C-alpha positions in Angstrom: 0.0 0.0 0.0 1.0 3.6 -0.5 1.9 5.9 2.3 -1.1 8.0 1.7 -3.4 5.0 2.2 -1.7 4.1 5.5 -2.0 7.7 6.7 -5.7 7.8 5.9 -6.3 4.5 7.7 -4.3 5.7 10.7 -6.2 9.0 10.8 -9.5 7.2 10.7 -8.5 4.8 13.5 -7.2 7.7 15.7 -10.4 9.8 15.1 -12.7 6.8 16.0 -10.6 6.2 19.1 -10.8 9.8 20.2 -14.6 9.9 19.7 -15.1 6.9 21.9 -12.7 8.2 24.6 -14.2 10.5 27.3 -11.2 11.1 29.6 -12.9 13.1 32.3 -15.4 12.3 35.0 -16.5 15.6 36.7 -15.2 16.2 40.2 -17.7 16.3 43.0 -18.1 19.4 45.1 -19.6 20.1 48.5 -19.7 23.1 50.8 -18.1 22.2 54.1 -18.7 25.5 56.0 -19.6 29.2 55.6 -18.1 31.8 57.9 -18.6 35.5 58.0 -15.6 37.7 57.6 -15.5 41.3 58.9 -17.9 43.6 57.1 -16.7 46.5 54.9 -19.3 49.1 54.7 -22.3 47.7 52.9 -20.3 44.7 51.7 -20.3 41.5 53.7 -17.7 38.9 52.8 -18.4 35.2 53.4 -15.6 32.6 53.4 -17.0 29.4 51.9 -15.2 26.1 52.4 -15.4 23.8 49.4 -14.4 20.1 49.3 -13.5 18.9 45.8 -13.2 15.1 45.2 -11.5 13.8 42.0 -13.0 10.4 40.9 -10.4 10.1 38.1 -7.3 8.0 38.1 -5.2 11.1 37.1 -4.7 14.5 38.7 -6.9 17.3 37.4 -5.3 20.7 37.0 -8.0 23.4 37.6 -7.9 27.1 37.3 -10.2 30.1 37.2 -13.2 29.1 39.4 -16.4 31.0 39.0 -19.3 30.3 41.4 -22.9 31.3 42.3 -24.4 30.5 45.6 -28.0 30.3 46.8 -29.0 29.8 50.5 -32.5 28.8 51.6 -33.7 29.2 48.0 -32.5 32.8 47.7 -29.8 33.8 45.3 -27.0 35.1 47.5 -24.0 36.1 45.4 -21.1 34.8 43.5 -17.4 35.2 43.1 -14.3 34.0 41.4 -10.9 32.6 42.2 -8.1 33.0 39.7 -5.6 30.7 41.3 -4.7 27.4 39.7 -4.6 24.2 41.8 -4.4 20.5 41.3 -6.8 17.8 42.5 -4.8 14.6 43.2 -5.8 11.4 41.4 -8.7 9.7 43.3 -8.1 12.4 46.0 -9.6 15.3 47.7 -8.7 19.0 48.1 -10.3 21.6 50.3 -10.2 25.3 49.5 -11.8 28.4 50.8 -13.3 30.9 48.4 -14.6 34.4 49.1 -18.2 35.4 48.4 -19.1 39.1 48.4 -22.6 40.0 49.4 -24.1 43.5 49.2 -26.0 43.8 52.4 -28.8 45.8 50.8 -29.4 43.3 48.0 -28.9 40.4 50.4 -31.6 41.4 52.8 -34.0 38.7 51.4 -31.4 36.1 51.9 -30.6 37.3 55.5 -34.4 37.3 56.2 -34.7 33.7 54.9 -31.7 32.6 57.0 -32.9 34.2 60.2 -36.5 32.9 59.6 -35.4 29.3 59.0 -34.5 28.6 62.6 -32.5 25.6 61.4 -28.9 24.8 62.2 -28.4 23.7 58.7 -29.1 25.7 55.6 -30.1 24.5 52.2 -27.7 25.5 49.5 -27.4 25.4 45.8 -23.9 25.9 44.3 -23.0 26.3 40.6 -19.3 26.1 40.0 -17.5 26.5 36.7 -13.8 25.8 36.4 -11.3 25.6 33.6 -9.8 22.1 33.2 -6.3 22.6 32.0 -5.7 18.8 31.3 -6.2 17.7 27.7 -7.4 21.2 26.6 -10.9 20.3 27.8 -11.9 23.9 28.7 -14.6 24.8 31.2 -16.8 22.4 33.1 -19.8 23.2 35.3 -20.7 21.4 38.4 -24.1 21.9 40.2 -24.6 20.8 43.7 -27.5 21.0 46.2 -27.0 20.1 49.9 -27.1 21.4 53.5 -24.4 23.4 55.3 -24.1 24.8 58.8 -23.5 28.6 59.2 -20.3 29.0 61.1 -19.1 31.7 63.4 -17.3 34.8 62.4 -13.9 34.3 60.7 -10.8 35.8 62.3 
């Protein structure tokens, strides 16, 4: 056979292999705690602990986190973290991300939290991160759960 024929066959085999290969299982995320940082005028900063679990057999290199947080069914706020970090293969990493809340726009959330009289709060988190492995780009992880509202951060 000619070299061109071999190249066409090789390209076809590689393309079919790539189409069948999905290298990434999304990490799982959970909020571990929420603490209030000192207020700055009408801005309240929350420090949100995130636990990220990597179910893959290889490390994931993540960067540029963007997130939106709702508490007790009320949209609270969001934020971003522009630091890169690695999730170890089949491992866990815990990080703390800042969430800025405007106290005027967050009154509905505060009212829902104060009125709930529960030790645990329902949350909904949407987290988008850039996966730097394999050139995969952004993935979005959505999570619902319960979290306790911690004390004031130092």
